[in-house]
C-alpha positions in Angstrom: 204.4 144.5 126.0 205.1 146.8 123.2 208.3 147.6 121.5 208.9 151.2 120.6 211.0 152.0 117.6 212.6 155.4 117.8 212.2 157.4 114.8 215.7 158.6 114.1 216.0 160.5 111.0 218.3 158.9 108.5 220.4 161.3 106.6 219.6 161.1 102.9 222.6 161.0 100.6 221.8 162.3 97.2 224.2 162.1 94.3 224.3 165.2 92.2 223.9 164.8 88.5 227.5 166.0 88.1 229.0 163.3 90.2 227.0 160.6 88.6 228.2 161.8 85.2 231.8 161.6 86.5 231.3 158.1 87.7 229.7 157.1 84.5 232.6 158.5 82.5 235.1 156.8 84.7 233.3 153.5 84.2 232.8 153.8 80.4 236.2 155.5 79.5 238.8 154.6 82.1 237.9 151.0 82.9 238.1 149.8 79.2 241.5 151.5 78.8 242.8 149.8 82.0 241.4 146.4 80.8 243.1 146.8 77.4 246.4 147.9 78.9 246.2 144.9 81.2 245.5 142.5 78.4 248.3 143.9 76.3 250.7 143.5 79.3 249.7 139.9 79.7 250.1 139.3 75.9 253.6 140.8 75.9 255.1 139.9 79.3 253.0 136.9 80.5 254.3 133.3 80.7 253.2 132.6 77.2 253.7 136.2 76.0 255.3 137.4 72.8 258.6 138.2 74.4 258.9 134.8 76.0 258.0 133.1 72.6 260.7 135.2 70.9 263.3 134.1 73.4 262.2 130.4 73.0 262.4 130.7 69.2 265.9 132.2 69.4 267.0 129.4 71.7 265.5 126.9 69.2 267.4 128.4 66.3 270.7 128.4 68.2 270.1 124.8 69.2 269.3 123.8 65.6 272.5 125.5 64.4 274.5 123.6 67.0 272.8 120.3 65.9 273.8 121.1 62.3 277.4 121.7 63.3 277.5 118.4 65.2 275.9 116.5 62.3 278.5 117.9 59.9 281.3 116.9 62.3 279.8 113.4 62.6 279.7 113.1 58.9 283.4 114.1 58.6 284.4 111.7 61.3 282.4 108.9 59.7 284.2 109.6 56.4 287.5 109.5 58.2 286.7 106.1 59.8 285.7 104.8 56.4 289.0 106.0 54.9 290.9 104.3 57.8 289.1 101.0 57.2 289.6 101.0 53.4 292.8 102.9 52.7 296.1 101.7 54.2 298.0 104.8 53.0 295.6 107.0 54.9 296.3 105.0 58.1 300.0 105.4 57.6 299.7 109.1 57.0 297.5 109.5 60.1 299.9 107.5 62.2 302.8 109.7 61.0 301.0 112.9 61.7 299.5 112.0 65.1 301.9 109.5 66.6 305.1 110.5 64.8 305.5 107.0 63.5 307.1 106.1 60.2 308.1 103.0 58.3 311.6 101.7 58.7 314.0 104.0 57.0 311.5 106.8 56.8 312.2 110.3 58.0 309.9 112.4 60.2 310.2 116.2 59.8 308.9 118.1 62.8 308.4 121.9 62.7 307.9 124.1 65.8 305.7 127.2 65.7 303.6 128.5 62.9 304.6 127.8 59.3 304.3 130.8 56.9 
């Protein structure tokens, strides 16, 4: 038994020198530009990109400013508590202002609306 192989002519594809030059230029010129643009896009817009870092920094600065305001308010309140513990006149004045209380025989003046 013998196997015969048909001799079918395969078409030869030849690349002209012009098309190989075009392919070479595409590979060496366009591909690096596409890669650089891709890396720049990742650096700017990625999860750890520059724009995201800027937003995080702005949020950090805003939070630090709020913390500073709260610390200042806490210091003022602590000073007020110290004054109430040590100064009876301050307690009397605070009671008069907030609760409209006065000593016996004292007078409370109450004004409505803004005072000019």
